[in-house]
MIPABA-398529 format. One line per 3 residues: number of its first residue (from 1); their letters; for each residue x, y, z of N, C-alpha, C. Coordinates in nm, 3 decimals. Example, Ala and Ser with C-alpha at 12.3 -4.5 7.8 and 13.67 -1.06 7.14 Angstrom:
<rs>
1 = as = 1.319:-0.569:0.780:1.230:-0.450:0.780:1.320:-0.330:0.780  1.285:-0.225:0.708:1.367:-0.106:0.714:1.290:0.003:0.787
</rs>
This chain:
<rs>
1 = xxx = 0.084:-0.118:0.000:0.000:0.000:0.000:0.089:0.124:0.000  0.057:0.220:-0.085:0.131:0.344:-0.098:0.051:0.456:-0.032  0.121:0.546:0.041:0.053:0.660:0.104:0.107:0.789:0.045
4 = xxx = 0.017:0.878:0.005:0.054:1.009:-0.048:-0.042:1.111:0.011  0.005:1.200:0.099:-0.078:1.308:0.156:-0.219:1.265:0.192  -0.235:1.169:0.280:-0.369:1.124:0.321:-0.437:1.034:0.221
7 = xxx = -0.363:0.990:0.118:-0.417:0.901:0.016:-0.345:0.768:0.026  -0.422:0.660:0.042:-0.364:0.526:0.049:-0.408:0.447:-0.074  -0.311:0.388:-0.143:-0.338:0.314:-0.266:-0.318:0.166:-0.239
10 = xxx = -0.417:0.084:-0.274:-0.408:-0.061:-0.259:-0.369:-0.128:-0.389  -0.374:-0.261:-0.389:-0.340:-0.339:-0.508:-0.465:-0.367:-0.590  -0.445:-0.391:-0.718:-0.554:-0.421:-0.810:-0.636:-0.540:-0.759
13 = xxx = -0.768:-0.527:-0.768:-0.857:-0.634:-0.725:-0.993:-0.620:-0.794  -1.083:-0.712:-0.766:-1.219:-0.708:-0.819:-1.315:-0.658:-0.712  -1.412:-0.577:-0.753:-1.519:-0.531:-0.664:-1.649:-0.538:-0.741
16 = xxx = -1.759:-0.557:-0.670:-1.892:-0.555:-0.731:-1.950:-0.416:-0.709  -1.987:-0.349:-0.820:-2.032:-0.211:-0.816:-2.162:-0.194:-0.895  -2.231:-0.086:-0.870:-2.353:-0.051:-0.945:-2.312:0.015:-1.075
19 = xxx = -2.334:-0.055:-1.186:-2.308:0.000:-1.318:-2.442:0.007:-1.390  -2.496:0.127:-1.398:-2.624:0.151:-1.465:-2.736:0.062:-1.412  -2.744:0.049:-1.279:-2.853:-0.025:-1.217:-2.836:-0.176:-1.211
22 = xxx = -2.715:-0.225:-1.238:-2.687:-0.369:-1.234:-2.557:-0.391:-1.158  -2.553:-0.496:-1.076:-2.429:-0.531:-1.007:-2.333:-0.589:-1.110  -2.212:-0.532:-1.119:-2.111:-0.577:-1.214:-1.977:-0.586:-1.142
25 = xxx = -1.906:-0.696:-1.167:-1.770:-0.711:-1.112:-1.675:-0.630:-1.198  -1.599:-0.543:-1.135:-1.504:-0.457:-1.204:-1.364:-0.476:-1.147  -1.265:-0.470:-1.234:-1.125:-0.476:-1.192:-1.077:-0.332:-1.179
28 = xxx = -1.010:-0.302:-1.069:-0.961:-0.166:-1.049:-0.866:-0.158:-0.931  -0.838:-0.035:-0.890:-0.744:-0.008:-0.782:-0.818:0.065:-0.670  -0.816:0.008:-0.548:-0.879:0.077:-0.435:-0.789:0.188:-0.381
31 = xxx = -0.850:0.302:-0.352:-0.776:0.415:-0.296:-0.860:0.475:-0.185  -0.799:0.496:-0.069:-0.866:0.562:0.042:-0.818:0.707:0.044  -0.914:0.798:0.042:-0.884:0.941:0.041:-0.951:1.003:0.163
34 = xxx = -0.871:1.042:0.261:-0.922:1.101:0.385:-1.033:1.019:0.448  -1.015:0.888:0.452:-1.111:0.799:0.517:-1.224:0.751:0.428  -1.240:0.808:0.311:-1.342:0.762:0.217:-1.278:0.666:0.118
37 = xxx = -1.348:0.557:0.090:-1.294:0.453:0.003:-1.345:0.468:-0.139  -1.250:0.466:-0.232:-1.282:0.477:-0.374:-1.221:0.360:-0.449  -1.270:0.340:-0.570:-1.222:0.230:-0.654:-1.213:0.285:-0.796
40 = xxx = -1.091:0.294:-0.847:-1.065:0.352:-0.979:-1.064:0.241:-1.084  -1.151:0.256:-1.185:-1.172:0.153:-1.286:-1.151:0.214:-1.425  -1.065:0.153:-1.507:-1.054:0.200:-1.645:-1.175:0.151:-1.725
43 = xxx = -1.238:0.240:-1.800:-1.356:0.202:-1.877:-1.349:0.263:-2.016  -1.447:0.234:-2.097:-1.453:0.287:-2.232:-1.374:0.200:-2.327  -1.347:0.256:-2.442:-1.266:0.186:-2.541:-1.139:0.269:-2.566
46 = xxx = -1.042:0.214:-2.637:-0.916:0.288:-2.655:-0.931:0.427:-2.718  -1.034:0.446:-2.798:-1.052:0.578:-2.861:-1.131:0.675:-2.772  -1.198:0.625:-2.672:-1.278:0.707:-2.581:-1.255:0.657:-2.439
49 = xxx = -1.130:0.664:-2.396:-1.094:0.608:-2.266:-1.129:0.703:-2.153  -1.167:0.643:-2.040:-1.192:0.721:-1.920:-1.164:0.634:-1.798  -1.154:0.700:-1.687:-1.136:0.630:-1.561:-1.252:0.672:-1.471
52 = xxx = -1.328:0.573:-1.425:-1.439:0.600:-1.333:-1.389:0.580:-1.191  -1.417:0.678:-1.107:-1.385:0.668:-0.965:-1.514:0.636:-0.892  -1.530:0.510:-0.852:-1.648:0.468:-0.777:-1.624:0.493:-0.629
55 = xxx = -1.727:0.535:-0.559:-1.720:0.543:-0.414:-1.758:0.406:-0.361  -1.672:0.345:-0.283:-1.707:0.216:-0.223:-1.803:0.235:-0.106  -1.817:0.360:-0.062:-1.915:0.390:0.042:-2.056:0.398:-0.017
58 = xxx = -2.065:0.429:-0.148:-2.197:0.438:-0.212:-2.218:0.331:-0.319  -2.110:0.270:-0.368:-2.111:0.169:-0.474:-2.146:0.228:-0.611  -2.149:0.361:-0.621:-2.182:0.429:-0.746:-2.063:0.513:-0.792
61 = xxx = -2.067:0.554:-0.920:-1.962:0.641:-0.974:-1.966:0.775:-0.900  -1.852:0.815:-0.850:-1.839:0.943:-0.782:-1.798:1.051:-0.883  -1.704:1.015:-0.970:-1.657:1.108:-1.072:-1.591:1.030:-1.184
64 = xxx = -1.598:1.082:-1.306:-1.534:1.020:-1.422:-1.431:1.117:-1.480  -1.322:1.060:-1.527:-1.214:1.141:-1.585:-1.180:1.087:-1.723  -1.189:1.173:-1.824:-1.148:1.134:-1.959:-0.997:1.140:-1.967
67 = xxx = -0.941:1.043:-2.038:-0.796:1.044:-2.058:-0.768:1.027:-2.207  -0.660:1.088:-2.255:-0.625:1.075:-2.396:-0.592:0.931:-2.434  -0.618:0.899:-2.558:-0.591:0.765:-2.611:-0.447:0.723:-2.584
70 = xxx = -0.354:0.813:-2.606:-0.212:0.783:-2.589:-0.180:0.747:-2.443  -0.242:0.817:-2.349:-0.222:0.790:-2.206:-0.278:0.652:-2.173  -0.398:0.623:-2.221:-0.460:0.493:-2.194:-0.374:0.380:-2.249
73 = xxx = -0.324:0.398:-2.368:-0.246:0.294:-2.434:-0.110:0.273:-2.369  -0.042:0.381:-2.338:0.097:0.369:-2.290:0.113:0.369:-2.139  0.034:0.448:-2.068:0.056:0.460:-1.924:-0.031:0.368:-1.840
76 = xxx = -0.143:0.322:-1.893:-0.234:0.240:-1.813:-0.219:0.090:-1.840  -0.116:0.053:-1.912:-0.096:-0.088:-1.947:-0.049:-0.171:-1.828  0.012:-0.107:-1.729:0.060:-0.179:-1.611:-0.007:-0.120:-1.487
79 = xxx = -0.008:-0.196:-1.379:-0.067:-0.147:-1.254:0.006:-0.021:-1.207  0.137:-0.022:-1.213:0.216:0.093:-1.170:0.184:0.217:-1.254  0.175:0.198:-1.386:0.142:0.310:-1.474:0.001:0.361:-1.450
82 = xxx = -0.093:0.269:-1.426:-0.231:0.308:-1.398:-0.236:0.390:-1.269  -0.164:0.346:-1.168:-0.163:0.419:-1.039:-0.105:0.558:-1.058  0.005:0.569:-1.135:0.063:0.701:-1.161:-0.038:0.791:-1.234
85 = xxx = -0.117:0.730:-1.322:-0.216:0.807:-1.398:-0.330:0.856:-1.309  -0.372:0.776:-1.213:-0.490:0.813:-1.133:-0.459:0.900:-1.011  -0.333:0.910:-0.971:-0.300:0.990:-0.852:-0.348:1.136:-0.867
88 = xxx = -0.328:1.203:-0.982:-0.382:1.340:-0.992:-0.536:1.344:-0.978  -0.604:1.239:-1.022:-0.749:1.233:-1.008:-0.787:1.215:-0.861  -0.709:1.135:-0.789:-0.733:1.116:-0.645:-0.714:1.247:-0.571
91 = xxx = -0.613:1.324:-0.610:-0.589:1.455:-0.548:-0.706:1.549:-0.577  -0.760:1.544:-0.698:-0.877:1.626:-0.735:-0.998:1.588:-0.649  -1.019:1.458:-0.629:-1.130:1.414:-0.543:-1.108:1.462:-0.400
94 = xxx = -0.984:1.455:-0.353:-0.951:1.504:-0.219:-0.990:1.652:-0.206  -0.961:1.731:-0.308:-0.998:1.873:-0.306:-1.150:1.888:-0.303  -1.222:1.806:-0.380:-1.368:1.812:-0.381:-1.427:1.771:-0.246
97 = xxx = -1.366:1.671:-0.183:-1.415:1.625:-0.053:-1.397:1.733:0.054  -1.294:1.815:0.041:-1.268:1.916:0.143:-1.368:2.032:0.137  -1.450:2.036:0.031:-1.549:2.144:0.019:-1.667:2.127:0.115
100 = xxx = -1.691:2.004:0.162:-1.798:1.977:0.259:-1.740:1.906:0.380  -1.811:1.914:0.491:-1.770:1.839:0.611:-1.781:1.690:0.583  -1.696:1.612:0.646:-1.697:1.467:0.629:-1.831:1.404:0.662
103 = xxx = -1.901:1.457:0.763:-2.031:1.401:0.802:-2.135:1.422:0.693  -2.125:1.534:0.622:-2.220:1.560:0.512:-2.192:1.463:0.396  -2.063:1.440:0.364:-2.030:1.343:0.260:-2.078:1.206:0.299
106 = xxx = -2.060:1.171:0.426:-2.103:1.039:0.473:-2.253:1.022:0.452  -2.330:1.123:0.483:-2.474:1.119:0.466:-2.512:1.107:0.317  -2.446:1.184:0.232:-2.473:1.179:0.088:-2.441:1.040:0.032
109 = xxx = -2.325:0.986:0.069:-2.283:0.856:0.017:-2.370:0.743:0.071  -2.416:0.758:0.194:-2.507:0.657:0.251:-2.639:0.654:0.173  -2.689:0.771:0.136:-2.811:0.779:0.056:-2.792:0.716:-0.082
112 = xxx = -2.677:0.740:-0.142:-2.647:0.680:-0.273:-2.634:0.528:-0.261  -2.578:0.481:-0.150:-2.566:0.336:-0.129:-2.705:0.273:-0.122  -2.795:0.340:-0.051:-2.932:0.289:-0.042:-2.996:0.283:-0.180
115 = xxx = -2.971:0.385:-0.262:-3.024:0.386:-0.399:-2.966:0.271:-0.480  -2.834:0.250:-0.469:-2.770:0.141:-0.545:-2.828:0.007:-0.506  -2.844:-0.017:-0.378:-2.896:-0.147:-0.331:-3.042:-0.163:-0.372
118 = xxx = -3.117:-0.055:-0.368:-3.258:-0.061:-0.409:-3.269:-0.089:-0.559  -3.189:-0.019:-0.640:-3.193:-0.038:-0.786:-3.146:-0.176:-0.828  -3.036:-0.221:-0.768:-2.972:-0.346:-0.813:-3.019:-0.468:-0.735
121 = xxx = -3.078:-0.448:-0.619:-3.121:-0.559:-0.535:-3.019:-0.591:-0.428  -3.068:-0.619:-0.309:-2.979:-0.655:-0.199:-2.916:-0.791:-0.227  -2.785:-0.800:-0.205:-2.712:-0.923:-0.234:-2.700:-1.014:-0.113
124 = xxx = -2.724:-0.960:0.005:-2.709:-1.040:0.126:-2.794:-0.980:0.238  -2.793:-1.047:0.351:-2.873:-1.005:0.466:-2.829:-0.868:0.518  -2.700:-0.842:0.516:-2.647:-0.714:0.564:-2.704:-0.598:0.482
127 = xxx = -2.711:-0.615:0.350:-2.766:-0.509:0.266:-2.917:-0.496:0.285  -2.987:-0.605:0.307:-3.131:-0.596:0.334:-3.155:-0.519:0.464  -3.075:-0.547:0.565:-3.087:-0.478:0.693:-3.053:-0.329:0.676
130 = xxx = -2.951:-0.299:0.597:-2.913:-0.159:0.571:-3.031:-0.083:0.511  -3.099:-0.142:0.412:-3.214:-0.077:0.348:-3.327:-0.060:0.449  -3.356:-0.163:0.527:-3.461:-0.152:0.629:-3.432:-0.040:0.727
133 = xxx = -3.308:-0.034:0.777:-3.268:0.070:0.872:-3.272:0.209:0.808  -3.229:0.217:0.683:-3.227:0.345:0.611:-3.370:0.397:0.593  -3.462:0.310:0.559:-3.601:0.351:0.537:-3.671:0.391:0.667
136 = xx = -3.625:0.336:0.781:-3.684:0.371:0.911:-3.649:0.513:0.951  -3.532:0.561:0.908:-3.486:0.697:0.947:-3.560:0.805:0.880
</rs>
């Protein structure tokens, strides 16, 4: 794990995320930014490449970043190159997170998580309980 100014980078792995209302397994890199967990996933095609930053707290896309074809082809071919490419995006998200209090972000992301689970369906008892508790509030 690499640490850069409150940013922790993990190793490439698979996560199940909400992609347009469906649970989809995605390969990406987990990054913790000031206590919030994100998952950076390369998407698109070589001519229209982008990197989606999913919030693991909400399971939905937090922000998308377009990258030039040349960058996608040459810099994102390896895990190390991909991490070097996404660090400026992680710093941008860190700046965006600092615009609101952490508790407000937590509330926003919790609401998005409830939406993701409602749209895609609860996958386990923990998610069913989360939805029940969320609806009671």
